[in-house]
C-alpha positions as CSV (number, residue, x, y, z in Angstrom):
1,M,0.0,0.0,0.0
2,N,1.5,3.4,-0.9
3,D,0.8,7.1,-1.4
4,S,2.8,8.1,-4.5
5,S,3.7,11.6,-5.5
6,T,0.9,11.6,-8.1
7,G,-1.8,10.6,-5.6
8,T,-2.0,6.9,-6.5
9,F,-3.3,4.7,-3.7
10,S,-2.8,1.1,-4.4
11,G,-2.0,-2.4,-3.1
12,T,-0.2,-4.0,-6.0
13,G,-0.7,-1.4,-8.7
14,T,-3.6,-3.3,-10.2
15,A,-7.4,-2.7,-10.0
16,G,-9.2,-4.9,-7.6
17,A,-6.7,-4.6,-4.7
18,N,-7.9,-5.1,-1.1
19,Y,-7.3,-2.3,1.4
20,N,-7.6,-2.7,5.2
21,V,-7.2,0.7,6.6
22,S,-5.9,0.6,10.2
23,V,-3.6,3.6,10.1
24,T,-3.9,7.2,9.0
25,K,-3.6,7.6,5.3
26,S,-3.9,10.9,3.3
27,I,-4.9,10.8,-0.3
28,P,-4.5,14.2,-2.2
29,V,-6.8,13.2,-5.1
30,T,-10.2,11.8,-5.9
31,F,-10.3,8.2,-4.7
32,T,-11.8,5.4,-6.8
33,N,-12.3,2.0,-5.2
34,D,-12.4,-1.0,-7.6
35,G,-11.5,-3.6,-4.9
36,N,-12.4,-4.1,-1.2
37,L,-12.0,-1.3,1.3
38,T,-12.3,-2.3,4.9
39,V,-12.2,0.5,7.5
40,S,-11.2,-1.3,10.7
41,A,-9.6,1.5,12.6
42,G,-7.8,4.8,12.1
43,T,-8.4,7.5,9.6
44,L,-8.6,7.8,5.8
45,S,-8.4,11.4,4.8
46,L,-9.0,12.6,1.3
47,S,-7.4,15.7,-0.2
48,G,-4.8,15.9,2.6
49,G,-4.7,18.2,5.5
50,G,-6.1,17.6,9.0
51,S,-7.5,14.4,10.2
52,S,-10.2,13.1,12.6
53,A,-10.3,9.5,13.9
54,G,-12.7,7.3,12.1
55,T,-13.4,10.0,9.4
56,I,-13.1,10.1,5.6
57,K,-12.8,13.8,5.1
58,T,-11.6,16.6,2.9
59,S,-9.0,19.2,3.9
60,S,-9.7,22.7,5.0
61,S,-8.6,24.0,1.6
62,G,-12.1,23.8,0.3
63,A,-11.1,21.5,-2.6
64,T,-13.9,19.4,-4.1
65,V,-13.3,15.7,-3.3
66,Q,-15.3,12.7,-4.3
67,F,-15.1,9.1,-3.2
68,T,-16.2,6.7,-5.9
69,N,-16.9,3.1,-5.0
70,N,-17.0,0.4,-7.7
71,G,-16.0,-2.4,-5.3
72,T,-16.9,-3.2,-1.7
73,Y,-16.8,-0.9,1.3
74,N,-17.1,-2.7,4.6
75,K,-17.8,-0.9,7.9
76,L,-16.7,-3.5,10.4
77,A,-15.6,-1.5,13.5
78,T,-17.9,-0.4,16.3
79,G,-18.3,3.3,16.9
80,L,-18.8,6.1,14.4
81,T,-17.3,6.4,11.0
82,S,-18.1,9.6,9.2
83,I,-17.7,10.2,5.5
84,D,-17.6,14.0,5.0
85,V,-17.0,14.0,1.3
86,T,-19.4,13.2,-1.6
87,F,-19.7,9.4,-1.9
88,V,-20.7,7.9,-5.3
89,N,-21.7,4.3,-5.3
90,N,-21.4,3.0,-8.9
91,N,-22.3,-0.7,-9.0
92,G,-20.5,-1.2,-5.7
93,A,-21.6,-2.4,-2.3
94,I,-21.6,-0.7,1.0
95,Y,-22.0,-3.0,4.0
96,V,-22.5,-1.5,7.5
97,S,-21.9,-4.5,9.7
98,A,-21.3,-2.7,13.0
99,G,-21.4,0.7,14.6
100,T,-22.7,3.8,12.7
101,L,-21.7,5.0,9.2
102,R,-22.5,8.6,8.8
103,F,-22.7,10.3,5.3
104,A,-22.3,13.9,6.4
105,S,-22.1,15.2,2.8
106,S,-24.2,13.2,0.3
107,L,-24.5,9.6,-1.1
108,Q,-25.2,9.3,-4.8
109,Q,-26.2,5.7,-5.8
110,T,-26.8,4.9,-9.5
111,A,-26.4,1.2,-9.0
112,G,-25.1,-1.3,-6.4
113,T,-26.2,-2.1,-2.8
114,V,-26.4,-0.5,0.6
115,A,-26.9,-3.1,3.4
116,V,-27.1,-2.4,7.1
117,S,-26.9,-5.3,9.6
118,D,-28.8,-5.9,12.8
119,G,-27.6,-3.5,15.5
120,A,-25.8,-1.2,13.0
121,T,-26.9,2.2,11.8
122,V,-26.4,4.2,8.6
123,E,-27.0,7.9,8.9
124,F,-27.8,10.3,6.0
125,V,-27.4,13.8,7.3
126,G,-28.9,15.3,4.1
127,G,-31.2,12.3,3.4
128,L,-30.7,9.6,0.8
129,N,-31.8,9.8,-2.8
130,L,-31.6,6.3,-4.1
131,A,-31.7,6.7,-7.9
132,A,-31.2,3.0,-8.5
133,G,-29.8,-0.1,-6.9
134,T,-30.8,-1.8,-3.6
135,L,-31.3,-0.7,0.0
136,T,-31.7,-3.6,2.4
137,G,-30.9,-5.0,5.8
138,N,-32.0,-5.5,9.4
139,G,-30.6,-2.4,11.0
140,T,-31.5,1.3,11.3
141,I,-31.4,4.1,8.8
142,Q,-31.4,7.7,10.1
143,G,-32.6,10.3,7.6
144,N,-35.2,10.8,5.0
145,I,-35.3,8.3,2.0
146,A,-36.4,9.1,-1.5
147,N,-36.3,5.7,-3.3
148,S,-36.4,5.0,-7.0
149,G,-34.8,1.6,-6.8
150,L,-35.3,-1.6,-4.8
151,L,-36.1,-1.4,-1.1
152,S,-36.0,-4.8,0.5
153,P,-36.4,-4.7,4.3
154,G,-34.8,-7.6,6.2
155,S,-32.3,-10.2,5.2
156,S,-34.6,-13.1,4.4
157,P,-36.4,-12.1,6.6
158,G,-36.0,-9.3,9.2
159,Q,-36.8,-5.8,10.2
160,L,-35.5,-2.5,8.8
161,N,-36.1,0.7,10.8
162,V,-36.2,4.2,9.3
163,T,-36.0,7.3,11.5
164,G,-37.4,9.8,9.0
165,N,-39.7,9.9,6.1
166,L,-40.0,7.5,3.1
167,T,-40.9,8.7,-0.4
168,L,-41.3,6.0,-3.1
169,A,-41.0,7.1,-6.7
170,S,-43.0,5.6,-9.6
171,T,-40.0,3.4,-10.4
172,A,-39.6,2.2,-6.9
173,V,-40.0,-1.5,-5.8
174,L,-40.8,-2.4,-2.2
175,L,-40.2,-6.2,-1.6
176,F,-41.3,-8.2,1.4
177,E,-40.4,-11.9,1.9
178,L,-42.6,-14.3,3.9
179,D,-41.4,-17.3,5.8
180,G,-43.8,-17.6,8.7
181,V,-46.2,-15.6,10.9
182,S,-43.9,-13.8,13.4
183,Q,-43.3,-10.2,12.4
184,S,-39.6,-9.4,11.7
185,V,-38.6,-13.0,12.7
186,N,-40.4,-15.0,10.0
187,Y,-41.5,-12.2,7.6
188,D,-40.0,-8.8,6.6
189,Y,-41.2,-5.7,8.5
190,F,-40.5,-2.1,7.7
191,S,-40.9,0.5,10.4
192,V,-41.0,4.2,9.4
193,S,-41.0,6.8,12.1
194,G,-42.3,9.6,9.9
195,T,-44.5,9.7,6.8
196,A,-44.5,7.0,4.2
197,Q,-45.6,8.2,0.7
198,L,-46.5,5.1,-1.4
199,N,-45.9,4.7,-5.1
200,G,-44.2,2.2,-7.4
201,D,-44.7,-1.5,-7.1
202,L,-45.4,-3.7,-4.0
203,R,-43.9,-7.2,-4.4
204,L,-44.3,-10.3,-2.3
205,A,-42.4,-13.5,-2.2
206,F,-42.4,-16.7,-0.2
207,V,-39.1,-18.2,1.0
208,N,-38.2,-21.6,2.3
209,G,-41.4,-23.2,1.1
210,F,-43.8,-21.2,3.4
211,H,-46.4,-21.1,0.7
212,S,-47.5,-24.6,1.6
213,N,-48.3,-23.5,5.2
214,A,-49.9,-20.1,4.5
215,T,-53.6,-19.9,5.2
216,Y,-56.6,-17.6,4.6
217,S,-56.8,-16.6,8.2
218,Q,-53.3,-15.4,8.6
219,T,-52.4,-11.7,8.5
220,F,-49.0,-10.0,8.0
221,T,-48.3,-6.4,8.9
222,V,-45.3,-5.6,6.7
223,L,-45.1,-1.8,7.0
224,T,-46.0,0.8,9.7
225,A,-45.6,4.5,9.6
226,S,-46.8,7.5,11.6
227,S,-48.6,8.6,8.5
228,L,-49.4,6.8,5.3
229,I,-50.3,8.6,2.0
230,G,-50.4,7.7,-1.7
231,L,-51.1,4.5,-3.5
232,F,-49.0,1.6,-4.9
233,A,-49.1,1.7,-8.7
234,N,-49.8,-2.1,-9.0
235,V,-52.4,-2.6,-6.2
236,N,-55.0,-0.5,-4.5
237,N,-56.3,-0.9,-1.0
238,G,-58.6,-4.0,-0.9
239,Q,-57.3,-5.5,-4.1
240,R,-55.5,-8.9,-4.5
241,L,-51.9,-9.2,-5.4
242,F,-50.1,-12.3,-6.7
243,T,-46.8,-13.3,-5.1
244,L,-43.8,-13.2,-7.4
245,D,-43.5,-17.0,-7.3
246,G,-47.2,-17.4,-8.4
247,Y,-48.2,-19.5,-5.5
248,G,-51.2,-17.4,-4.6
249,T,-52.7,-14.0,-3.9
250,F,-53.1,-11.8,-0.8
251,V,-55.6,-9.0,-0.2
252,V,-53.5,-5.8,0.4
253,N,-54.9,-3.4,3.0
254,Y,-53.7,0.1,3.6
255,G,-54.8,3.7,4.0
256,A,-57.9,5.3,5.4
257,S,-60.3,2.8,3.8
258,S,-58.3,-0.3,5.1
259,A,-60.4,-3.2,6.4
260,F,-58.1,-3.0,9.4
261,T,-59.4,0.2,10.9
262,A,-56.8,0.3,13.7
263,L,-54.0,-0.1,11.2
264,T,-54.7,2.6,8.6
265,N,-51.1,3.7,8.7
266,S,-49.9,0.2,8.0
267,V,-49.7,-2.2,5.0
268,V,-51.4,-5.5,6.0
269,L,-51.6,-8.6,3.9
270,S,-54.6,-10.9,4.5
271,E,-56.9,-13.7,3.1
272,F,-54.3,-15.7,1.2
273,I,-55.7,-17.9,-1.5
274,A,-53.4,-20.5,-3.0
275,V,-53.2,-21.2,-6.7
276,P,-53.8,-24.9,-7.3
277,E,-50.8,-26.9,-8.4
278,P,-50.8,-28.1,-12.1
279,S,-51.5,-31.7,-10.9
280,T,-54.5,-30.4,-8.9
281,W,-55.8,-28.7,-12.0
282,A,-55.4,-31.9,-13.9
283,L,-57.4,-33.8,-11.3
284,M,-60.1,-31.2,-11.3
285,L,-60.4,-31.2,-15.1
286,T,-60.5,-35.0,-15.1
287,G,-63.3,-34.9,-12.5
288,V,-65.2,-32.3,-14.5
289,G,-64.8,-34.4,-17.6
290,A,-66.1,-37.5,-15.9
291,L,-69.2,-35.7,-14.6
292,A,-69.9,-34.3,-18.1
293,A,-69.6,-37.7,-19.6
294,T,-71.9,-39.2,-17.0
295,A,-74.5,-36.5,-17.7
296,W,-74.3,-37.0,-21.4
297,R,-74.9,-40.8,-21.1
298,R,-77.9,-40.2,-18.9
299,R,-79.4,-37.8,-21.5
300,R,-78.9,-40.5,-24.2
301,R,-81.0,-43.0,-22.3
């Protein structure tokens, strides 16, 4: 690992090197990560000048600095890591496995993934505008979210908490996975402390074969906010929605006219109806055919 006179920061001089930052490093240029960057301790300072423990920052010179991630950024250490420069996630991955990762400037994501683990926090001081890619995990997100990509609470399954408002764009996808009847333990749950403005598509999927145990009487509260406004583009309140795997349909309840009058600020799935297996359809059709043949023979007598 070296800091050359021209500002190169590399492990072997080739793209895809792995960096484990446990000491203070100062990089006087824009940094592009094509490998794996793990911040385990110490300071990574961009553009030189000054330093603050656990901080990726710019100098006091006022220079414009950008951190571009095309690889993997891992936040493994407990405590606070603050990124005080513009962070661009281009087809990369940001994993917050422990502690708090704070984006004090802005995060621009045009592709890739942001994932926050259980017990960890990612903070967006200026909010998050997710133009594309995926936001997922079991931890906590602090700040307002404007989502145009895929928002998938939980980690098959789990609970994602947002301290702030949620705004879904017309291109947004909100995905929930179901593996049982216990909220956040067996099926995904999304908790929003502020207002959730719905739009885009709601999508549902069974995991681990739970479709065979789902029943008409079960209910699943998958999202709760302090206020719920707007409509999903693909399903209105009270309408049925097919699961992605095609195993059946749920009634989707939300908003002021929800059948669950005490949960008007929640999205509740109910009244599951399974789609018969192809073999069941064949038996049904065989039975119908037999009845029709019997009726025809009786009319011939």
